[in-house]
C-alpha positions as CSV (number, residue, x, y, z in Angstrom):
1,X,-4.5,7.2,-16.1
2,X,-2.8,5.0,-18.5
3,X,-2.9,6.5,-22.3
4,X,-2.8,10.1,-21.3
5,X,-1.0,12.6,-23.3
6,X,2.5,13.1,-22.5
7,X,4.1,14.6,-25.6
8,X,5.2,17.8,-24.1
9,X,7.2,18.4,-20.9
10,X,4.4,19.2,-18.5
11,X,6.5,18.8,-15.2
12,X,8.7,21.3,-16.5
13,X,5.7,23.6,-16.9
14,X,4.6,22.8,-13.4
15,X,8.2,23.6,-12.0
16,X,8.2,26.9,-14.0
17,X,4.9,28.1,-12.9
18,X,5.7,27.1,-9.0
19,X,8.7,29.0,-9.5
20,X,6.9,32.0,-10.9
21,X,4.3,31.8,-8.0
22,X,6.9,32.1,-5.4
23,X,8.6,34.8,-6.8
24,X,5.4,36.8,-7.6
25,X,3.7,35.7,-4.2
26,X,6.4,36.0,-1.7
27,X,8.1,38.9,-3.3
28,X,5.0,41.0,-2.6
29,X,5.2,40.3,1.2
30,X,7.1,42.7,3.4
31,X,9.6,41.0,5.6
32,X,7.6,39.8,8.7
33,X,4.2,40.3,7.2
34,X,1.3,38.2,8.3
35,X,0.3,35.8,5.4
36,X,-2.7,37.6,3.8
37,X,-3.4,40.1,6.6
38,X,-5.4,43.1,5.9
39,X,-3.1,45.8,3.9
40,X,-0.5,44.6,1.3
41,X,2.0,47.3,1.4
42,X,4.5,48.1,-1.3
43,X,6.6,45.3,-2.3
44,X,10.3,45.5,-0.9
45,X,13.1,45.6,-3.5
46,X,15.4,43.3,-1.5
47,X,12.5,40.9,-0.5
48,X,11.7,40.8,-4.4
49,X,15.4,39.9,-5.1
50,X,15.6,37.3,-2.6
51,X,12.4,35.4,-3.8
52,X,13.7,35.7,-7.5
53,X,16.9,34.0,-6.2
54,X,14.6,31.2,-4.8
55,X,12.8,30.8,-7.9
56,X,15.9,31.0,-10.0
57,X,17.2,28.0,-7.7
58,X,14.2,25.8,-8.3
59,X,14.6,26.2,-12.1
60,X,18.2,25.8,-12.0
61,X,17.9,22.3,-10.2
62,X,15.2,21.3,-12.5
63,X,17.2,22.3,-15.6
64,X,20.3,20.3,-14.1
65,X,18.3,17.4,-13.7
66,X,16.8,17.6,-17.2
67,X,20.3,17.8,-18.7
68,X,21.3,14.4,-17.0
69,X,18.1,12.5,-17.4
70,X,17.1,10.9,-20.8
71,X,13.7,12.2,-22.0
72,X,12.1,8.7,-22.0
73,X,12.5,8.6,-18.2
74,X,9.2,10.3,-18.2
75,X,7.4,7.9,-19.8
76,X,4.5,6.3,-17.9
77,X,6.2,2.8,-18.4
78,X,9.7,3.9,-17.0
79,X,8.8,6.5,-14.4
80,X,5.5,5.7,-12.5
81,X,6.2,8.8,-10.5
82,X,6.6,11.2,-13.1
83,X,3.3,9.9,-14.7
84,X,1.6,10.3,-11.4
85,X,2.8,14.0,-10.8
86,X,2.3,15.0,-14.4
87,X,-0.4,17.6,-14.4
88,X,-1.8,16.7,-17.7
89,X,-2.5,13.2,-16.7
90,X,-4.8,14.6,-13.8
91,X,-6.4,17.1,-16.6
92,X,-7.1,14.1,-18.8
93,X,-8.3,12.0,-15.9
94,X,-10.7,14.8,-15.0
95,X,-12.1,15.2,-18.4
96,X,-12.7,11.6,-18.9
97,X,-14.5,10.8,-15.6
98,X,-16.2,14.1,-14.9
99,X,-17.6,14.1,-18.3
100,X,-19.9,11.6,-16.9
101,X,-21.2,13.5,-14.0
102,X,-24.5,15.4,-14.1
103,X,-22.9,18.9,-14.0
104,X,-24.3,20.3,-17.1
105,X,-27.9,20.2,-15.7
106,X,-28.8,23.8,-15.2
107,X,-30.8,22.8,-12.0
108,X,-27.7,21.2,-10.7
109,X,-25.6,24.0,-11.5
110,X,-27.9,26.5,-9.6
111,X,-28.2,24.3,-6.7
112,X,-24.5,24.3,-6.2
113,X,-24.2,27.7,-6.7
114,X,-26.9,28.5,-4.1
115,X,-25.3,26.0,-1.7
116,X,-21.8,27.5,-2.4
117,X,-23.3,31.2,-1.5
118,X,-24.7,29.9,1.7
119,X,-21.4,28.1,2.7
120,X,-19.4,31.3,1.9
121,X,-21.8,33.5,4.2
122,X,-22.0,31.0,6.9
123,X,-18.1,30.9,7.3
124,X,-17.5,34.6,6.6
125,X,-20.0,35.6,9.1
126,X,-18.1,33.9,11.7
127,X,-14.8,36.4,11.4
128,X,-14.5,39.9,12.7
129,X,-11.6,42.2,12.3
130,X,-9.0,43.2,15.0
131,X,-8.5,46.8,15.8
132,X,-5.5,46.9,13.6
133,X,-7.6,45.7,10.5
134,X,-6.3,42.2,10.7
135,X,-8.1,39.1,11.5
136,X,-7.9,37.8,14.8
137,X,-6.1,34.7,14.9
138,X,-7.5,33.5,18.0
139,X,-10.9,33.0,16.4
140,X,-12.1,29.4,16.2
141,X,-15.0,29.5,14.0
142,X,-17.3,26.2,13.8
143,X,-16.9,25.4,10.3
144,X,-19.7,22.9,9.0
145,X,-17.2,20.2,7.3
146,X,-14.3,18.3,9.2
147,X,-11.7,16.5,7.5
148,X,-8.1,15.5,9.4
149,X,-6.3,17.1,6.3
150,X,-7.5,20.6,7.5
151,X,-7.2,20.1,11.3
152,X,-4.5,22.3,12.0
153,X,-5.7,25.7,13.3
154,X,-4.0,27.6,10.6
155,X,-6.9,26.5,8.0
156,X,-9.3,28.4,10.3
157,X,-7.5,31.2,11.7
158,X,-8.2,33.3,8.3
159,X,-11.2,33.4,6.2
160,X,-9.5,32.8,2.8
161,X,-8.2,29.4,4.0
162,X,-11.3,28.4,5.9
163,X,-13.1,29.4,2.5
164,X,-10.8,27.5,0.2
165,X,-10.9,24.1,2.3
166,X,-14.6,24.2,3.2
167,X,-15.5,24.9,-0.6
168,X,-13.2,22.0,-1.5
169,X,-14.8,19.8,1.1
170,X,-18.3,20.7,-0.4
171,X,-17.3,20.0,-3.8
172,X,-15.8,16.6,-3.0
173,X,-19.0,15.7,-1.3
174,X,-21.0,16.8,-4.2
175,X,-18.9,14.9,-6.7
176,X,-19.0,12.1,-4.5
177,X,-22.9,11.9,-4.4
178,X,-23.2,12.5,-7.9
179,X,-21.6,9.2,-8.9
180,X,-24.8,7.7,-7.2
181,X,-27.1,9.8,-9.5
182,X,-25.6,8.7,-12.9
183,X,-28.0,6.8,-14.6
184,X,-27.2,3.5,-16.7
185,X,-24.3,2.3,-14.9
186,X,-23.8,-1.2,-13.9
187,X,-22.3,-1.7,-10.3
188,X,-18.9,-2.4,-11.4
189,X,-18.7,0.8,-13.4
190,X,-20.1,2.8,-10.7
191,X,-17.6,1.7,-8.3
192,X,-14.7,2.2,-10.8
193,X,-16.3,5.8,-11.2
194,X,-16.6,6.3,-7.4
195,X,-12.8,5.3,-6.9
196,X,-11.5,7.5,-9.8
197,X,-13.4,10.2,-8.4
198,X,-12.2,9.9,-4.9
199,X,-8.8,9.7,-6.6
200,X,-9.0,12.8,-8.5
201,X,-10.6,14.7,-5.6
202,X,-7.6,13.8,-3.3
203,X,-5.2,14.7,-5.9
204,X,-6.7,18.3,-6.2
205,X,-6.8,18.9,-2.4
206,X,-5.8,22.6,-1.5
207,X,-3.3,21.0,0.9
208,X,-1.3,19.9,-1.9
209,X,-0.5,23.1,-3.4
210,X,1.9,25.8,-1.8
211,X,-0.2,28.8,-2.4
212,X,-3.2,27.6,-0.9
213,X,-1.8,25.7,2.0
214,X,-1.1,28.0,5.0
215,X,1.0,25.8,6.7
216,X,3.3,25.5,3.6
217,X,3.1,29.3,3.3
218,X,4.3,29.7,6.8
219,X,7.0,27.5,6.8
220,X,8.1,29.2,3.3
221,X,8.2,32.5,5.0
222,X,10.0,31.1,8.1
223,X,12.8,29.4,6.2
224,X,12.9,32.1,3.4
225,X,12.1,29.5,0.6
226,X,14.7,27.0,1.8
227,X,12.0,24.4,2.4
228,X,10.9,24.5,-1.4
229,X,14.5,24.1,-2.6
230,X,15.0,21.1,-0.2
231,X,11.6,19.8,-1.4
232,X,12.8,20.2,-4.8
233,X,15.8,18.1,-4.0
234,X,13.7,15.4,-2.9
235,X,11.5,15.3,-5.5
236,X,14.5,14.9,-8.1
237,X,15.5,12.2,-6.1
238,X,12.4,10.6,-6.3
239,X,12.1,11.1,-10.1
240,X,15.3,9.4,-10.5
241,X,14.0,6.5,-8.7
242,X,10.6,6.5,-10.2
243,X,8.7,6.1,-6.9
244,X,8.0,8.4,-3.8
245,X,10.2,8.1,-0.8
246,X,8.6,7.2,2.4
247,X,11.5,6.9,4.7
248,X,15.3,7.8,5.2
249,X,17.0,5.7,2.4
250,X,20.0,4.9,4.7
251,X,18.4,4.1,7.9
252,X,18.0,0.5,7.4
253,X,20.3,-2.3,6.0
254,X,19.2,-6.0,5.6
255,X,20.8,-8.4,8.0
256,X,21.9,-5.5,10.2
257,X,18.9,-3.9,11.8
258,X,16.2,-5.5,9.9
259,X,15.7,-9.0,8.6
260,X,18.2,-10.0,11.6
261,X,16.7,-13.2,12.9
262,X,19.6,-16.1,12.7
263,X,19.3,-18.3,10.1
264,X,20.7,-20.2,6.8
265,X,19.6,-20.4,3.3
266,X,19.5,-24.3,2.6
267,X,18.3,-24.3,-0.9
268,X,17.9,-22.3,-3.7
269,X,16.2,-22.4,-7.2
270,X,15.9,-19.8,-10.0
271,X,12.4,-18.7,-8.4
272,X,13.2,-18.7,-4.6
273,X,15.6,-19.3,-1.6
274,X,14.4,-21.5,1.3
275,X,15.6,-20.1,4.7
276,X,15.7,-22.2,7.6
277,X,16.0,-20.3,11.1
278,X,18.0,-21.4,13.9
279,X,15.8,-22.6,17.0
280,X,16.0,-20.6,20.3
281,X,14.6,-23.0,22.3
282,X,16.2,-26.6,23.5
283,X,12.9,-28.4,22.5
284,X,10.8,-27.7,19.5
285,X,7.5,-28.7,17.9
286,X,7.8,-31.8,15.8
287,X,5.9,-30.3,13.1
288,X,7.9,-27.6,11.4
289,X,6.3,-24.4,10.1
290,X,6.5,-23.3,6.2
291,X,6.0,-19.7,5.6
292,X,4.9,-18.3,2.1
293,X,5.1,-14.6,1.8
294,X,3.8,-12.9,-1.1
295,X,6.3,-12.3,-4.1
296,X,4.4,-8.8,-4.7
297,X,6.7,-7.8,-1.6
298,X,9.8,-8.8,0.1
299,X,9.6,-11.6,2.8
300,X,11.0,-9.6,5.6
301,X,7.6,-7.8,6.4
302,X,7.6,-10.7,8.8
303,X,11.1,-10.0,10.1
304,X,11.4,-6.3,10.6
305,X,13.2,-5.3,13.9
306,X,13.2,-8.0,16.6
307,X,10.4,-6.4,18.5
308,X,8.1,-6.6,15.5
309,X,9.5,-10.0,13.8
310,X,6.5,-12.6,13.6
311,X,9.4,-15.0,12.4
312,X,11.6,-14.3,15.6
313,X,8.5,-14.6,17.7
314,X,7.6,-18.0,16.0
315,X,10.9,-19.4,16.7
316,X,10.8,-18.4,20.3
317,X,7.6,-20.4,20.5
318,X,9.4,-23.4,19.6
319,X,8.6,-23.5,16.0
320,X,11.2,-25.1,13.5
321,X,10.6,-22.4,11.0
322,X,11.3,-22.1,7.3
323,X,10.4,-19.1,4.9
324,X,10.5,-18.8,1.2
325,X,12.2,-15.6,-0.2
326,X,10.9,-15.2,-3.9
327,X,13.1,-13.8,-6.4
328,X,12.2,-10.3,-8.1
329,X,11.3,-11.2,-11.4
330,X,13.6,-10.3,-14.3
331,X,13.9,-11.0,-17.9
332,X,14.6,-14.8,-17.3
333,X,11.1,-15.3,-15.6
334,X,9.3,-14.3,-18.6
335,X,7.6,-17.6,-18.9
336,X,6.9,-18.0,-15.2
337,X,3.1,-18.6,-14.5
338,X,1.0,-19.8,-11.7
339,X,1.8,-23.4,-12.1
340,X,5.6,-22.4,-11.2
341,X,4.4,-21.0,-7.8
342,X,2.4,-23.8,-7.0
343,X,5.1,-26.3,-7.8
344,X,7.3,-24.3,-5.8
345,X,5.2,-24.6,-2.8
346,X,4.8,-28.3,-3.0
347,X,8.2,-28.7,-3.6
348,X,9.4,-26.7,-0.4
349,X,6.7,-28.9,1.7
350,X,8.4,-32.0,0.4
351,X,11.9,-30.4,1.0
352,X,11.0,-29.5,4.6
353,X,9.3,-32.8,5.3
354,X,12.3,-34.9,3.9
355,X,15.1,-32.9,5.7
356,X,13.5,-33.1,9.2
357,X,12.1,-36.8,8.4
358,X,8.5,-35.7,9.3
359,X,5.2,-36.5,7.5
360,X,3.7,-33.1,7.5
361,X,4.3,-29.3,8.0
362,X,2.3,-26.6,9.2
363,X,1.9,-23.6,6.5
364,X,1.3,-19.9,6.3
365,X,0.2,-18.0,3.2
366,X,0.2,-14.3,3.3
367,X,-1.9,-12.5,0.8
368,X,-1.4,-13.7,-3.0
369,X,0.8,-16.6,-1.5
370,X,-2.1,-17.3,0.7
371,X,-4.4,-17.6,-2.4
372,X,-1.8,-19.7,-4.0
373,X,-1.6,-22.1,-0.8
374,X,-5.4,-22.6,-1.3
375,X,-4.8,-23.9,-4.8
376,X,-1.7,-26.0,-3.7
377,X,-3.9,-27.6,-1.0
378,X,-6.5,-28.5,-3.7
379,X,-4.1,-29.8,-6.1
380,X,-2.6,-32.0,-3.0
381,X,-6.0,-33.2,-2.0
382,X,-6.8,-34.1,-5.6
383,X,-3.7,-36.1,-5.6
384,X,-4.2,-37.7,-2.3
385,X,-1.4,-36.1,-0.6
386,X,-3.4,-33.7,1.6
387,X,-1.8,-35.3,4.8
388,X,1.5,-33.6,4.0
389,X,0.1,-30.5,5.2
390,X,-0.9,-30.6,9.0
391,X,-2.6,-27.1,9.1
392,X,-2.9,-24.0,6.7
393,X,-2.9,-20.5,8.2
394,X,-4.1,-17.8,5.9
395,X,-3.1,-14.2,6.4
396,X,-5.3,-11.6,4.6
397,X,-5.7,-13.9,1.8
398,X,-8.6,-14.4,-0.9
399,X,-10.0,-17.2,-2.9
400,X,-13.3,-15.6,-3.8
401,X,-12.7,-12.2,-5.6
402,X,-16.3,-11.2,-6.0
403,X,-16.0,-8.7,-3.0
404,X,-12.2,-7.7,-3.6
405,X,-12.8,-4.0,-3.0
406,X,-10.9,-1.3,-4.7
407,X,-8.4,-3.5,-6.5
408,X,-11.4,-4.7,-8.7
409,X,-11.2,-1.0,-10.4
410,X,-7.9,-2.0,-12.1
411,X,-8.9,-5.0,-13.8
412,X,-11.3,-3.7,-16.9
413,X,-10.0,-4.5,-20.4
414,X,-8.3,-1.1,-20.7
415,X,-6.3,-1.4,-17.3
416,X,-5.3,-5.0,-18.4
417,X,-4.2,-4.0,-21.8
418,X,-2.1,-1.0,-20.2
419,X,-0.5,-3.4,-18.0
420,X,0.3,-6.0,-20.5
421,X,1.9,-3.3,-22.6
422,X,4.3,-2.6,-19.6
423,X,5.5,-6.2,-19.4
424,X,7.2,-6.3,-22.8
425,X,10.5,-7.3,-20.9
426,X,8.8,-10.5,-19.4
427,X,8.1,-8.8,-16.0
428,X,6.2,-5.7,-14.4
429,X,8.1,-2.9,-13.0
430,X,7.6,-3.2,-9.2
431,X,7.0,0.5,-9.1
432,X,4.0,0.4,-11.2
433,X,2.4,-2.1,-8.6
434,X,3.6,0.3,-5.7
435,X,2.0,3.0,-7.2
436,X,-1.1,1.2,-7.6
437,X,-1.3,0.2,-4.0
438,X,-0.3,3.8,-3.0
439,X,-3.4,4.9,-4.9
440,X,-5.7,2.9,-2.7
441,X,-4.7,5.3,0.3
442,X,-3.8,8.3,-1.9
443,X,-4.1,10.8,1.2
444,X,-1.9,8.8,3.2
445,X,0.5,7.0,1.0
446,X,1.0,10.0,-1.7
447,X,-0.2,13.4,-1.0
448,X,0.7,13.3,2.7
449,X,4.6,12.9,1.4
450,X,4.0,15.4,-1.3
451,X,3.2,18.0,1.4
452,X,6.0,17.1,4.0
453,X,8.6,16.1,1.7
454,X,8.3,18.3,-1.4
455,X,6.6,21.5,-0.2
456,X,7.6,21.5,3.8
457,X,11.0,20.2,2.9
458,X,10.9,17.9,5.9
459,X,13.6,15.2,6.4
460,X,12.5,11.6,5.9
461,X,11.6,9.5,9.1
462,X,13.4,6.4,9.8
463,X,10.4,3.7,10.0
464,X,11.2,0.2,9.0
465,X,7.8,-0.6,7.9
466,X,7.6,2.3,5.4
467,X,11.4,1.1,4.2
468,X,9.9,-2.2,3.3
469,X,6.9,-0.8,1.7
470,X,9.2,1.1,-0.7
471,X,11.4,-2.0,-1.4
472,X,9.4,-3.0,-4.4
473,X,9.8,-6.4,-6.5
474,X,9.1,-6.9,-10.3
475,X,6.4,-9.6,-11.1
476,X,6.3,-12.2,-14.0
477,X,4.4,-10.2,-16.5
478,X,2.6,-13.3,-18.0
479,X,1.4,-14.8,-14.6
480,X,0.5,-11.2,-13.4
481,X,-1.8,-10.6,-16.3
482,X,-3.5,-14.2,-15.8
483,X,-3.8,-13.5,-12.1
484,X,-5.9,-10.3,-13.0
485,X,-7.7,-12.0,-15.5
486,X,-8.7,-15.6,-14.2
487,X,-8.8,-14.5,-10.3
488,X,-9.7,-11.0,-10.1
489,X,-12.0,-10.3,-13.2
490,X,-13.2,-14.0,-13.9
491,X,-13.2,-15.4,-10.3
492,X,-12.3,-18.9,-11.7
493,X,-10.8,-20.0,-8.5
494,X,-13.9,-20.8,-6.6
495,X,-15.5,-22.6,-9.8
496,X,-14.6,-26.1,-9.5
497,X,-12.1,-27.6,-12.0
498,X,-12.3,-24.3,-14.0
499,X,-8.4,-23.7,-13.4
500,X,-5.8,-26.4,-13.8
501,X,-2.2,-26.3,-12.3
502,X,0.4,-28.4,-13.2
503,X,-1.7,-31.0,-15.0
504,X,-4.4,-31.1,-11.8
505,X,-7.7,-29.3,-11.8
506,X,-8.3,-27.2,-8.8
507,X,-11.6,-27.8,-6.6
508,X,-11.3,-25.9,-3.2
509,X,-14.1,-28.0,-1.8
510,X,-11.6,-30.7,-1.7
511,X,-9.7,-28.8,1.0
512,X,-10.4,-30.5,4.4
513,X,-7.0,-29.2,6.2
514,X,-7.6,-27.4,9.6
515,X,-7.3,-23.9,8.8
516,X,-6.7,-20.7,10.6
517,X,-8.0,-17.8,8.6
518,X,-6.9,-13.9,9.5
519,X,-8.6,-11.0,8.2
520,X,-8.0,-7.2,9.0
521,X,-11.1,-5.1,9.6
522,X,-9.7,-2.2,8.1
523,X,-7.9,-4.1,5.1
524,X,-8.2,-2.0,2.2
525,X,-6.2,-4.8,-0.2
526,X,-7.9,-7.8,0.9
527,X,-11.2,-6.7,2.5
528,X,-12.5,-8.8,5.5
529,X,-15.5,-9.6,3.6
530,X,-13.5,-11.2,0.8
531,X,-11.4,-13.2,3.1
532,X,-14.3,-14.5,4.9
533,X,-15.2,-16.2,1.7
534,X,-12.7,-18.9,2.3
535,X,-15.2,-20.3,4.9
536,X,-17.7,-20.8,2.1
537,X,-15.4,-22.8,0.0
538,X,-13.1,-25.2,2.2
539,X,-14.8,-28.1,4.0
540,X,-12.5,-28.8,6.9
541,X,-12.4,-27.3,10.4
542,X,-11.9,-23.6,10.1
543,X,-11.1,-20.8,12.8
544,X,-11.7,-17.3,11.7
545,X,-10.1,-14.4,13.4
546,X,-10.8,-10.7,12.7
547,X,-8.0,-8.5,13.6
548,X,-7.7,-4.9,14.2
549,X,-6.4,-2.5,11.6
550,X,-5.4,-3.3,8.0
551,X,-3.3,-5.5,5.6
552,X,0.1,-5.0,7.3
553,X,-0.4,-3.8,10.9
554,X,-3.5,-6.1,11.3
555,X,-0.9,-9.0,10.8
556,X,2.3,-7.4,12.2
557,X,1.1,-7.0,15.7
558,X,3.4,-8.5,18.5
559,X,1.9,-9.2,21.7
560,X,4.5,-6.8,23.5
561,X,3.1,-3.9,21.7
562,X,-0.1,-4.4,23.4
563,X,-2.0,-2.6,20.3
564,X,-5.0,-3.1,18.5
565,X,-7.6,-6.1,19.1
566,X,-9.0,-9.0,17.7
567,X,-12.5,-10.7,17.5
568,X,-13.6,-14.4,17.9
569,X,-16.9,-16.0,17.5
570,X,-17.0,-19.6,18.6
571,X,-20.4,-19.9,17.3
572,X,-21.4,-21.1,13.7
573,X,-21.9,-17.8,11.8
574,X,-23.0,-18.0,8.2
575,X,-21.4,-14.5,7.1
576,X,-19.3,-11.8,8.3
577,X,-22.1,-9.7,9.6
578,X,-23.2,-12.6,11.8
579,X,-19.5,-13.2,12.9
580,X,-19.2,-9.7,13.9
581,X,-22.6,-9.5,15.5
582,X,-21.8,-12.4,17.9
583,X,-18.1,-11.8,18.2
584,X,-16.1,-11.3,21.6
585,X,-13.2,-8.7,21.7
586,X,-10.1,-9.4,22.9
587,X,-7.4,-6.8,23.5
588,X,-3.9,-7.1,21.8
589,X,-2.5,-9.4,19.1
590,X,-3.9,-12.4,17.8
591,X,-0.6,-14.3,17.8
592,X,-1.2,-16.0,21.3
593,X,-4.3,-17.3,20.0
594,X,-2.9,-18.7,16.6
595,X,0.0,-20.4,18.4
596,X,-2.5,-22.1,21.0
597,X,-4.5,-23.2,18.0
598,X,-1.5,-24.6,16.2
599,X,-0.3,-26.6,19.3
600,X,-3.5,-28.1,19.5
601,X,-3.1,-29.4,16.1
602,X,-0.1,-31.4,17.3
603,X,1.8,-30.8,20.3
604,X,4.4,-33.4,20.1
605,X,7.9,-31.9,21.1
606,X,11.4,-33.1,19.9
607,X,14.7,-32.1,20.7
608,X,16.5,-29.2,18.5
609,X,19.3,-31.0,17.2
610,X,20.7,-32.4,13.8
611,X,19.1,-30.5,10.8
612,X,16.9,-28.8,13.0
613,X,20.1,-26.6,13.4
614,X,20.9,-25.2,10.1
615,X,24.4,-25.2,9.3
616,X,25.7,-27.5,12.1
617,X,28.2,-30.2,11.2
618,X,27.5,-32.3,7.9
619,X,24.8,-29.8,6.8
620,X,25.4,-28.2,3.4
621,X,24.0,-24.5,3.5
622,X,24.4,-21.9,0.7
623,X,24.6,-18.4,2.8
624,X,23.5,-16.6,6.0
625,X,19.9,-15.3,6.2
626,X,18.2,-13.3,4.7
627,X,19.9,-14.4,1.4
628,X,20.9,-12.7,-1.6
629,X,17.4,-13.1,-3.4
630,X,15.8,-10.5,-1.1
631,X,18.7,-8.0,-1.9
632,X,18.1,-8.1,-5.6
633,X,16.5,-5.2,-7.4
């Protein structure tokens, strides 16, 4: 939606219109009157006055917010949430995309009309009036289209809401089908149009608007409009932050109830801090573990509460564990590029080897840090230093971006130019990236919260994973642009010697390090088909594991939770489809399979003493884990 007009104040118009709808709609309902029941009655003066007061409250809160907020805070660069909720953005978005649809065809219009009439007749034919002239709320019509957004019985109890959501689902279905009917589109453009149509349709769901959502209407009547007032407070708080709130803001504090695994920061550069965790066993594996989390998010996704923490679990398995905490980008990092992250990974590997006096380390790379780890391994191999890494594990990481999923829809020249313009200070605001990832699952990560928090006025839950999801990091603008162009758009990482890092050409076929490759079956950020492609480019021994769930829950799945499942195929499949066809399903977490595999690479144990215990006598450390960098904006 970059580039849409925002010269007026469309959000003010939206608030004003919503306030007027509240006053007009609810003011005409008699106290206790069933929503849209047969027979309207005359408006009650006291009722009208109450709803006028609610409307005035909404407008007053908005005016107060505007008075203390600079106008530029609603610019797309500075306030991604304001841009996303701006109705003119969606109107322009609709015009630009729907203009490509074959809606102007008279035959298509007639067909759509005929199917609409047939749908309305089918739906209305299932309702009958009760003796008092109202609709029987115990009726359960068999509606033709199902969707979990409309699973609540209140969407079916009265014909008007059944018609609204069934018509919406039919139109959504037709628009999706029309994408395939457009002539002259290449595959990439068709997929981009498919994604844009889905995003638009999700935004226009009748569940997202108070007067077309029966659940919101009922809550509004029950609370006498206080849900809308509270929802307005939530909205204004989020607009100040520039991003959606998913969880209670004061429920979690780093080092107190999340990221609490004991450890010390033992090294620091302008780009990262290196954390070493205190051993939990008397003996530990001789080969230590170094984890490279993505700099797109905070590292503590792997150290949430103690029951979910992969880091705490790894330490309990006898692993001397080190984790990199990347610094959120600021203006000082305007010249940071991929070479800097690759050099940092090599530096950390050498630091840990030297600290513990070992020849090699185990490594983990998660998401973009896994992509970087692949490049690091290729650089080490080309330099004759491959033996520094005993094994490499990849959490939902990609090296071949041909099948990279919906994120490919954000890398055309227009989108890249828009992102480039946002990085004028040398870094990309993390809220922009968060909004992008949220769009990949708009119903779950955007509109669900618009309904619950803005319309229903519900309190936020205390959920550590959602807290982490909202704890955004800024990205170095120069490197982020090259990442999109070189990897996503041009797919250069899999072309031997096409990319050079720190003066060394990258050829993934030189990577023969033993690798454990984990993918999420429902991953929408790094699709399993894309992660599988690592198998086509590395040449060493590899174990591929397909985990249940997606990009986060597929990784953060502790054994004690007994959730999900994973699949293993001990044959020699040549594709993901072949892997799935011959795979054996195992219940629960894949973590025990991983630790068994890791110990098979080198099971030698040593006593946990000396610098295996960070902060012990004669060991200089910087501060306690989780360190300062993870707490920086």
